C-alpha positions in Angstrom: -17.9 69.5 12.3 -19.9 68.3 9.4 -17.4 69.9 7.0 -14.5 68.0 8.8 -16.5 64.8 8.6 -17.0 65.2 4.9 -13.4 66.1 4.4 -12.4 63.0 6.4 -14.6 60.8 4.2 -13.1 62.4 1.1 -9.6 61.8 2.3 -10.3 58.2 3.2 -11.8 57.7 -0.3 -8.7 59.2 -1.9 -6.4 57.0 0.2 -8.3 53.9 -0.8 -8.1 55.0 -4.5 -4.4 55.6 -4.2 -3.9 52.3 -2.5 -5.7 50.5 -5.2 -3.8 52.4 -7.9 -0.5 51.5 -6.2 -1.4 47.9 -6.4 -2.1 47.9 -10.1 0.5 46.5 -12.4 0.9 43.4 -14.4 -1.4 40.5 -13.5 0.8 38.0 -11.6 1.7 34.6 -12.9 1.3 31.6 -10.7 3.6 28.6 -10.0 2.0 25.7 -8.1 4.3 23.0 -6.9 2.9 19.8 -5.3 5.4 17.5 -3.5 3.7 14.2 -3.4 3.4 12.3 0.0 4.9 15.2 2.1 4.0 15.2 5.7 3.8 18.6 7.3 6.0 17.7 10.2 8.9 16.7 7.9 9.2 20.4 6.8 11.4 22.7 8.8 8.9 25.5 8.9 6.5 23.1 10.6 9.0 22.0 13.2 11.3 19.4 11.6 14.9 19.6 12.6 16.2 17.4 9.8 17.2 20.3 7.6 15.7 18.7 4.5 13.6 21.6 3.3 15.6 24.9 3.2 13.9 26.2 0.0 10.4 25.6 1.2 11.3 27.0 4.6 12.6 30.2 2.9 9.3 30.5 1.0 7.4 30.2 4.3 9.5 32.9 5.9 8.8 35.3 3.0 5.1 34.4 2.7 2.3 32.8 4.6 2.2 29.4 6.2 -1.1 27.6 7.0 -0.6 25.6 10.2 -3.3 23.1 9.7 -3.6 22.3 6.0 -5.6 19.1 5.3 -6.1 16.9 2.3 -9.5 15.5 1.6 -8.1 12.1 0.6 -4.8 10.3 1.0 -4.4 9.5 -2.7 -2.7 11.3 -5.5 -5.3 11.7 -8.2 -8.4 12.7 -6.2 -6.4 15.0 -4.0 -4.9 16.8 -7.0 -8.3 17.0 -8.5 -9.5 18.9 -5.4 -6.5 21.2 -5.4 -7.1 22.2 -9.0 -10.9 22.3 -9.0 -11.8 23.7 -5.5 -14.3 20.8 -5.2 -14.3 17.9 -2.7 -13.9 14.4 -4.1 -17.7 13.5 -3.9 -18.3 16.5 -6.2 -15.5 16.3 -8.7 -16.0 12.5 -8.9 -12.4 11.3 -9.0 -12.4 9.1 -5.9 -9.4 6.8 -6.3 -6.3 6.3 -8.3 -6.7 4.8 -11.7 -10.4 3.9 -11.4 -11.9 7.4 -11.9 -11.6 10.3 -14.4 -12.2 13.9 -13.7 -15.2 14.9 -15.7 -15.0 17.3 -18.7 -17.4 19.6 -17.0 -15.2 20.2 -13.9 -13.5 23.6 -14.1 -9.9 23.7 -13.0 -7.1 26.2 -12.6 -6.0 25.6 -16.2 -9.4 25.7 -17.8 -10.2 28.9 -16.0 -6.9 30.7 -16.7 -6.1 29.7 -20.2 -9.1 31.6 -21.7 -8.0 34.6 -19.8 -4.6 34.8 -21.5 -2.4 32.7 -19.3 0.1 30.3 -20.9 -0.6 27.0 -19.1 1.6 24.0 -18.5 1.9 21.0 -16.2 4.8 18.7 -15.5 3.9 15.5 -13.6 6.2 12.9 -12.0 4.0 9.7 -12.0 1.6 7.7 -14.1 -1.2 8.1 -11.6 -1.6 11.7 -13.0 -1.5 10.6 -16.6 -3.6 12.7 -19.0 -6.1 9.9 -19.4 -7.4 10.6 -15.9 -8.7 14.0 -16.8 -6.4 16.7 -15.4 -4.8 17.7 -18.7 -7.7 19.8 -19.8 -6.8 23.5 -20.1 -3.1 22.9 -20.1 -1.5 23.8 -23.5 1.5 21.7 -22.4 0.8 18.6 -20.2 4.1 16.8 -19.8 3.4 13.3 -18.5 6.3 11.8 -20.5 6.2 8.5 -18.8 6.6 5.4 -21.0 3.2 3.7 -21.4 4.9 0.3 -22.1 3.0 -2.5 -20.4 4.7 -5.7 -21.4 3.6 -8.4 -19.0 6.2 -9.3 -16.4 8.2 -6.1 -16.9 8.9 -3.5 -14.3 7.1 -0.5 -15.6 8.4 3.0 -15.7 5.6 4.6 -13.7 7.4 7.6 -12.3 10.3 9.9 -13.0 12.6 11.7 -10.6 12.1 15.3 -9.8 15.3 16.5 -11.5 13.8 15.4 -14.9 10.5 17.0 -14.1 12.1 20.2 -13.0 14.3 20.3 -16.1 11.2 20.1 -18.3 9.5 22.8 -16.3 12.5 25.1 -16.5 12.8 24.7 -20.2 9.2 25.6 -20.7 9.5 28.6 -18.3 12.4 29.9 -20.3 10.2 29.9 -23.5 6.9 31.0 -22.0 5.5 34.3 -23.1 3.2 36.6 -21.1 1.4 35.5 -17.9 1.7 31.9 -17.1 0.1 29.3 -14.8 2.5 26.4 -14.2 1.9 23.2 -12.1 4.9 21.1 -11.3 4.5 17.8 -9.5 7.4 15.9 -7.7 6.7 12.3 -6.8 10.0 11.5 -5.1 8.9 11.2 -1.4 6.5 8.4 -2.4 7.4 4.8 -1.5 9.4 2.9 -2.3 12.1 5.4 -1.1 15.2 5.6 -3.3 16.9 8.9 -2.7 19.8 10.2 -4.8 23.1 8.8 -3.8 24.4 12.2 -2.6 21.5 12.6 -0.2 21.2 9.1 1.1 22.5 8.8 4.6 22.4 12.5 5.3 19.0 12.5 6.9 17.1 10.5 9.6 15.9 8.1 6.9 15.4 7.5 3.2 12.0 9.2 3.3 13.5 12.4 4.6 16.3 12.1 2.0 13.6 11.9 -0.7 12.0 15.0 0.8 15.4 16.8 0.5 15.6 15.8 -3.1 12.2 17.3 -3.9 13.1 20.5 -2.0 16.3 20.9 -4.0 14.2 20.5 -7.2 11.7 23.0 -5.9 14.4 25.6 -5.6 15.5 25.2 -9.2 11.9 25.7 -10.5 11.2 28.6 -8.2 14.4 30.3 -9.4 13.4 29.7 -13.1 9.9 31.1 -12.4 11.2 34.2 -10.7 13.7 34.8 -13.5 10.7 34.7 -15.9 8.1 36.7 -13.9 10.1 38.7 -11.4 8.0 40.0 -8.5 4.8 39.5 -10.5 4.6 35.9 -9.3 2.4 33.9 -6.9 4.1 30.7 -5.6 2.1 28.0 -3.9 3.7 24.8 -2.5 1.7 22.0 -0.9 1.2 18.2 -1.0 -1.6 15.9 -2.0 -1.3 13.9 1.2 1.1 12.8 3.9 2.7 9.4 4.8 1.8 7.4 7.9 5.4 6.0 8.5 4.0 3.5 10.9 1.4 5.6 12.8 -1.8 3.6 13.5 0.0 0.6 12.0 0.0 2.0 8.5 3.3 2.3 6.7 2.4 4.4 3.7 -1.0 6.0 2.9 -4.5 5.4 1.5 -5.8 2.9 4.0 -6.9 5.2 6.8 -8.0 8.9 7.2 -5.9 9.9 10.2 -4.0 13.2 10.1 -0.7 11.4 9.6 -1.8 11.0 6.0 -4.1 14.0 5.7 -2.0 16.9 7.2 0.2 18.5 4.6 2.3 21.7 4.3 0.7 24.7 2.6 2.9 27.8 1.9 2.0 30.7 -0.3 4.5 33.4 -1.2 4.8 36.3 -3.6 2.5 38.9 -5.1 -0.6 39.6 -3.0 0.5 37.3 -0.2 1.2 38.6 3.4 4.8 38.2 4.4 6.0 36.3 7.4 2.6 35.1 8.6 1.4 31.8 10.2 -2.3 31.3 10.0 -4.3 29.1 12.3 -7.6 27.4 11.6 -8.2 24.7 8.9 -6.9 25.2 5.4 -8.5 22.7 3.0 -7.1 21.6 -0.3 -10.4 22.9 -1.9 -9.4 26.4 -0.7 -6.3 26.6 -2.9 -8.0 27.3 -6.2 -10.1 30.3 -5.0 -7.2 31.6 -3.0 -4.9 31.6 -6.1 -7.6 33.1 -8.3 -8.1 35.9 -5.8 -4.3 36.7 -5.8 -4.5 36.9 -9.6 -7.5 39.2 -9.5 -9.6 36.6 -11.2 -13.2 35.6 -10.1 -13.9 32.1 -8.7 -16.7 30.0 -10.3 -19.9 29.7 -8.3 -20.5 26.7 -6.2 -17.0 25.8 -5.1 -16.5 23.9 -1.9 -13.4 26.0 -1.1 -13.0 29.7 -0.3 -10.2 32.3 -0.4 -8.1 31.6 2.7 -7.3 35.3 3.1 -10.9 36.3 3.4 -13.2 35.8 6.4 -12.6 34.0 9.6 -10.4 30.8 9.7 -12.4 27.7 8.9 -13.0 24.9 11.3 -14.4 22.1 9.2 -12.8 19.6 6.8 -14.1 16.6 4.9 -12.0 13.5 4.1 -12.5 10.0 2.6 -10.7 7.0 1.3 -12.3 4.5 -1.0 -9.0 2.7 -1.5 -9.7 -0.1 1.1 -12.3 -1.4 -1.3 -9.5 -2.5 -3.6 -8.6 -5.0 -0.9 -12.2 -6.0 -0.1 -12.6 -3.8 2.9 -15.0 -0.9 3.7 -14.4 2.7 2.5 -13.9 5.4 5.2 -15.5 8.8 5.4 -14.6 11.6 7.8 -15.7 15.0 8.9 -13.9 17.4 11.2 -15.7 20.3 12.8 -13.8 22.4 15.4 -12.0 20.1 17.9 -13.9 16.9 17.0 -13.3 14.5 14.1 -15.7 11.7 13.2 -14.6 8.7 11.1 -17.5 6.7 9.6 -16.5 3.1 9.5 -18.1 -0.3 10.5 -16.7 0.6 13.9 -16.9 4.4 14.0 -14.2 6.6 15.6 -14.5 10.0 17.3 -11.4 12.1 18.3 -10.8 15.3 20.1 -8.0 16.5 17.8 -7.1 19.4 20.1 -6.4 17.3 23.1 -5.4 14.2 21.1 -3.7 15.3 17.9 -2.3 11.8 17.3 -5.9 10.4 17.3 -5.0 7.7 19.8 -8.2 7.8 22.0 -11.4 6.8 20.3 -14.3 8.6 22.0 -17.1 7.1 19.9 -18.5 5.2 22.9 -18.5 8.2 25.2 -22.2 8.9 26.1 -21.5 12.5 26.7 -20.5 13.0 23.1 -23.4 11.1 21.5 -24.9 14.4 20.2 -21.6 15.4 18.7 -21.2 12.1 16.9 -24.8 12.2 15.6 -24.4 15.8 14.3 -21.2 15.0 12.5 -22.6 11.8 11.0 -25.7 13.7 9.7 -23.4 16.3 8.2 -21.5 13.6 6.5 -24.7 12.4 4.9 -25.3 15.9 3.5 -21.7 16.1 2.2 -22.2 12.8 0.4 -25.7 13.5 -0.9 -24.4 15.4 -4.0 -21.7 12.9 -4.9 -21.2 12.2 -8.6 -19.9 9.1 -10.3 -16.6 9.7 -12.1 -15.8 6.0 -12.3 -14.1 4.6 -15.3 -13.8 0.9 -16.0 -10.8 -0.7 -14.3 -8.3 -1.2 -17.1 -5.8 -4.0 -16.3 -3.1 -2.0 -18.0 -3.8 0.8 -15.5 -3.8 -1.7 -12.7 -0.4 -3.0 -13.7 1.1 0.5 -13.7 -0.5 1.3 -10.3 1.1 -1.9 -9.0 4.5 -0.6 -10.1 3.8 2.5 -8.0 2.8 0.3 -5.0 -1.0 0.6 -5.3 -3.6 -2.1 -5.5 -6.4 -1.5 -8.1 -9.8 -3.2 -8.2 -13.0 -2.6 -9.9 -14.8 0.6 -8.8 -18.1 0.2 -7.0 -20.7 2.1 -5.0 -20.5 2.6 -1.3 -23.6 0.5 -0.8 -22.0 -2.4 -2.6 -18.8 -2.3 -0.5 -18.1 -5.0 2.0 -18.6 -4.3 5.7 -15.1 -5.4 6.9 -13.6 -2.5 8.8 -10.1 -1.6 7.5 -8.9 -1.7 11.1 -9.7 -5.4 11.1 -7.9 -5.9 7.8 -4.8 -4.0 8.8 -2.7 -7.1 9.4 -3.5 -8.4 5.9 -2.8 -4.9 4.4 0.6 -4.9 6.1 1.4 -8.2 4.4 0.4 -6.6 1.1 2.7 -3.7 1.8 5.5 -6.2 2.6 4.9 -8.0 -0.7 4.9 -4.7 -2.7 8.2 -3.7 -1.1 9.7 -7.2 -1.7 8.8 -7.3 -5.3 10.2 -3.8 -5.8 13.5 -5.2 -4.6 13.2 -8.2 -6.9 12.5 -10.6 -4.1 9.6 -12.5 -5.7 9.8 -15.5 -3.4 9.4 -13.3 -0.3 6.6 -11.3 -2.0 4.7 -14.5 -2.6 5.2 -15.7 1.0 3.7 -12.4 2.3 0.7 -12.7 0.0 0.2 -16.3 0.8 0.1 -15.4 4.5 -2.5 -12.6 3.7 -4.7 -15.1 1.8 -4.4 -17.7 4.6 -5.5 -15.0 7.0 -8.5 -14.0 4.8 -9.3 -17.0 2.5 -12.6 -15.5 1.4 -11.0 -12.3 0.1 -10.9 -12.5 -3.7 -8.9 -9.3 -4.0 -6.0 -10.8 -2.0 -6.3 -14.0 -4.1 -5.9 -11.9 -7.2 -2.8 -10.2 -5.9 -1.3 -13.6 -5.0 -2.1 -15.0 -8.4 -0.5 -12.0 -10.2 2.7 -12.5 -8.2 2.8 -16.2 -8.9 2.3 -15.6 -12.6 5.0 -13.0 -12.7 7.4 -15.5 -11.0 6.7 -18.2 -13.7 4.2 -20.3 -11.6 1.3 -20.0 -14.0 -0.7 -23.1 -12.9 -0.3 -22.1 -9.2 -1.6 -18.7 -10.2 -4.7 -20.1 -11.8 -5.3 -22.4 -8.9 -5.2 -19.4 -6.5 -8.2 -18.0 -8.3 -10.1 -21.3 -8.8 -12.2 -21.1 -5.5 -13.6 -17.6 -6.2 -16.4 -16.4 -8.5 -16.7 -12.6 -8.3 -18.1 -9.9 -10.6 -14.7 -8.2 -11.2 -13.2 -8.1 -14.7 -9.7 -7.8 -13.3 -10.1 -11.0 -11.4 -11.1 -12.9 -14.6 -8.5 -11.2 -16.7 -5.8 -12.3 -14.2 -7.1 -15.9 -14.4 -6.9 -15.6 -18.2 -3.3 -14.4 -18.1 -2.4 -17.3 -15.7 -4.0 -19.9 -17.9 -2.5 -18.5 -21.0 1.0 -18.6 -19.4 0.3 -22.3 -18.6 -0.5 -22.8 -22.3 -4.2 -23.6 -21.6 -5.4 -21.3 -24.4 -9.0 -22.5 -24.5 -9.5 -22.1 -20.8 -7.9 -18.7 -20.9 -10.3 -17.6 -23.6 -13.2 -18.7 -21.5 -11.9 -16.7 -18.6 -11.3 -13.6 -20.8 -14.8 -13.9 -22.1 -16.0 -13.8 -18.5 -13.9 -10.7 -18.0 -15.3 -9.0 -21.1 -18.9 -9.7 -20.1 -18.1 -7.7 -17.0 -15.9 -5.0 -18.6 -16.7 -4.7 -22.3 -15.1 -1.3 -22.5 -11.7 -2.4 -21.3 -9.2 -2.3 -24.2 -6.7 -4.6 -22.5 -9.3 -7.4 -22.4 -9.9 -7.2 -26.1 -6.2 -7.0 -26.7 -5.5 -10.2 -24.7 -8.4 -12.0 -26.4 -6.8 -11.2 -29.7 -3.5 -12.7 -28.5 -5.3 -15.8 -27.5 -7.1 -16.1 -30.8 -3.7 -15.6 -32.6 -2.3 -18.5 -30.6 -5.2 -20.6 -31.8 -4.3 -19.8 -35.4 -7.1 -17.3 -36.0 -5.3 -14.2 -37.2 -8.5 -12.6 -38.8 -10.4 -12.9 -35.6 -7.4 -11.7 -33.6 -7.2 -8.6 -35.9 -10.8 -7.8 -35.1 -10.0 -8.0 -31.4 -7.0 -5.8 -31.7 -9.0 -3.2 -33.8 -11.6 -3.2 -31.0 -8.9 -2.5 -28.4 -7.4 0.3 -30.5 -10.8 1.9 -31.0 -11.1 2.0 -27.2 -7.6 3.2 -26.6 -5.9 4.7 -29.7 -2.6 5.2 -27.8 -2.3 1.5 -26.7 1.1 0.6 -28.1 0.7 -3.1 -27.2 -2.5 -3.4 -29.3 -0.8 -1.7 -32.3 2.1 -4.1 -32.1 -0.2 -7.0 -31.9 -2.2 -5.6 -34.8 1.0 -5.7 -36.8 1.6 -9.3 -35.9 -1.9 -10.3 -37.1 -1.6 -8.3 -40.3 1.8 -9.9 -41.0 0.2 -13.4 -40.6 -2.5 -12.3 -43.0 0.1 -11.3 -45.6 -0.7 -7.6 -45.4 2.9 -6.5 -45.0 2.6 -2.7 -45.7 -0.2 -2.4 -43.1 1.8 -4.5 -40.6 4.8 -2.2 -41.0 2.6 0.9 -40.4 1.1 -0.7 -37.3 4.6 -1.5 -35.9 5.8 2.0 -36.6 2.8 3.4 -34.9 3.5 1.2 -31.8 7.1 2.3 -31.8 6.2 6.0 -31.9 3.7 5.5 -29.0 6.2 3.6 -26.8 9.8 4.1 -28.0 11.3 1.7 -25.3 8.9 -1.1 -26.1 10.8 -3.9 -27.9 7.7 -5.5 -29.4 7.4 -3.3 -32.5 11.1 -3.6 -33.2 10.8 -7.4 -33.0 7.9 -7.2 -35.5 9.9 -5.0 -37.9 12.8 -7.4 -37.7 10.5 -10.3 -38.7 9.3 -8.3 -41.7 12.9 -7.6 -42.7 13.8 -11.3 -42.6 10.7 -12.3 -44.5 11.7 -9.7 -47.1 15.0 -11.4 -47.5 17.1 -8.9 -45.5 18.4 -11.1 -42.7 21.1 -8.6 -41.8 18.5 -5.8 -41.2 16.3 -8.2 -39.3 19.2 -9.3 -37.1 19.9 -5.6 -36.3 16.4 -5.1 -35.1 16.5 -8.3 -32.9 19.8 -7.2 -31.4 18.3 -3.9 -30.4 15.4 -5.8 -28.7 17.7 -8.2 -26.8 19.9 -5.3 -25.7 16.8 -3.5 -24.3 15.2 -6.7 -22.9 17.7 -9.6 -22.3 14.8 -11.8 -21.2 12.9 -11.4 -24.5 12.9 -15.1 -25.6 11.1 -14.5 -28.9 13.6 -11.9 -30.0 16.5 -14.3 -29.1 14.8 -17.0 -31.1 14.3 -14.7 -34.1 17.9 -13.5 -33.9 19.0 -17.2 -34.0 16.7 -17.7 -37.1 18.3 -14.6 -38.8 21.7 -16.0 -38.1 20.7 -19.4 -39.6 19.4 -17.6 -42.6 22.7 -15.9 -43.0 24.4 -19.3 -42.7 26.0 -18.4 -39.3 25.2 -21.7 -37.6 27.7 -21.3 -34.7 26.4 -17.8 -33.9 22.8 -19.2 -33.8 23.6 -22.2 -31.6 24.2 -20.4 -28.2 21.1 -18.3 -28.8 19.0 -21.4 -29.2 20.6 -23.0 -26.2 19.7 -20.0 -24.0 16.0 -19.9 -25.2 15.6 -23.7 -25.0 16.2 -24.0 -21.3 13.1 -25.1 -19.5 10.8 -26.3 -22.4 7.9 -24.3 -20.8 6.6 -22.1 -23.6 5.9 -22.5 -27.3 8.8 -20.2 -28.0 11.1 -22.4 -25.9 9.8 -25.6 -27.5 10.4 -24.2 -31.0 14.0 -23.2 -30.0 14.6 -26.7 -28.8 13.3 -28.2 -32.0 15.5 -26.0 -34.1 18.5 -26.8 -31.9 17.8 -30.5 -32.2 17.9 -30.2 -36.0 21.3 -28.6 -36.1 24.3 -30.7 -37.1 26.7 -31.3 -34.2 29.4 -28.7 -33.5 32.5 -29.0 -35.6 
């Protein structure tokens, strides 16, 4: 019998060796696709009957679907930081959109795989994932080709459709050599919903049509990756967070931590992934990195919060947070789910039995029989937050403006201890009014947006964040003095607040008062480039070009890629007679932001000053074509026409600019028009 036992052990060892040998081959490549703002229940494989996700459903059938995949935060940047790092937000430090940066010491999928011979590339669809927020490290290609233009009052290009993102990814995949790790991010299902014309109306609503658009783009990228890697490919598709769509009174996401905005799809397919499986238990965003590394045969770093989803028993716990309510002057929220119970720490805490009540409609926090459960979960939350790090960056107004274009509110980052105690549940009505205002402004309905914000301020008159939002809307609609008045009753340590007041006062032509407000902002946020840039603009308006140049240089030192500061630097150098340097500054600005008309306007002025009015007029015509509301370029074009002796061509331009007599540019146009001889 002993001989048979030994033989059995020998045969088992040979079988194992043969199995391992049979699995050897080229190390797989990996394609990670994140579809922003995708609720799990809008995916066919998760039960949707809308038919919007055939390509994702096919991947699920051919691979493994995780039934309860949960995001740690309903916000794009921090959720993606967790997906790529395997760390929960308190440990990677990126806690909110636009206000935090992933630290250089945080290892990610790209920083781990690039040194191991993988070609690495990322293609993102929204400014909120711009390289400045720290996720570009390790990627040889980080395609965030979104215009950084930030001209005040403009609608910023802060996102791009998935067909453009997918095209860039496919082009790279066709050229990539060897193993690759590619991350592709589609932003389309994010509000405001604007689906392609051929999909609009074919689904239950515009959100589902946007999901269908992203799924179609997913298919094209998957096909390109398979054409490049064949069977040696691991595909992962997930989302950063869901969308409330009215549940708990929330229309979009970020304000609460209910499963409507935390539960997402997670599908893996390809090399090393079981086929046709549905896995129960909790799959956390932090688990994705170690799961992918294991499929690639690569080790995971020590100390990750996540673990390989194909090893060990299904997990039962999940952490979540949102600091976003602080942007509106409300309390942050922290949550921990263990087994069937989920605890939300808030000024008025919430406890749910998510097995019996998956919609989280019955708050059990006051149930005396669950007091021990609540206490244990709250203590566990303390432990989860004990190791939190500060990844906060100063709140740049230019970033805040781009976030506004995406529908987000931005405020200065702060600590939990400093946060106000107002429960987001109590601020929901005001938040709904803010959402209404964002949607109205996106449709160009400024009057309606202002009415919504005025109602929110009337509801919460002590909330400085709401006052700042109202002031910004008033300023963008041309009501500068009303904007300044909206901020006059508050005195808060927020650089964005004082910068907004400076912008409003400057628009009202109260330059000295605007400088005082900007100096207050700079005292609170000295590292913010946009504050220095605007201070330079104000100094230039006071006729101090040398002091203005110093301010612009300071802004550029803080942000060398700030196109607006480079263009303004050109203006100051031109005023100082340093023409060659001015031209170089304008050209640098134009290279950084090709669609920004400001450097073209400056180059046109240089041409006119050099005696080439025709070349100058050509520049000004390009500016006016790109931005018909650019009053200064229209005035400059009129001056170029006058220089050419084309009085009748200049007259209508001056008429257009002169209307209103509200700004220095308009007043100068009126003066020029008044000096013209009467029409013949």
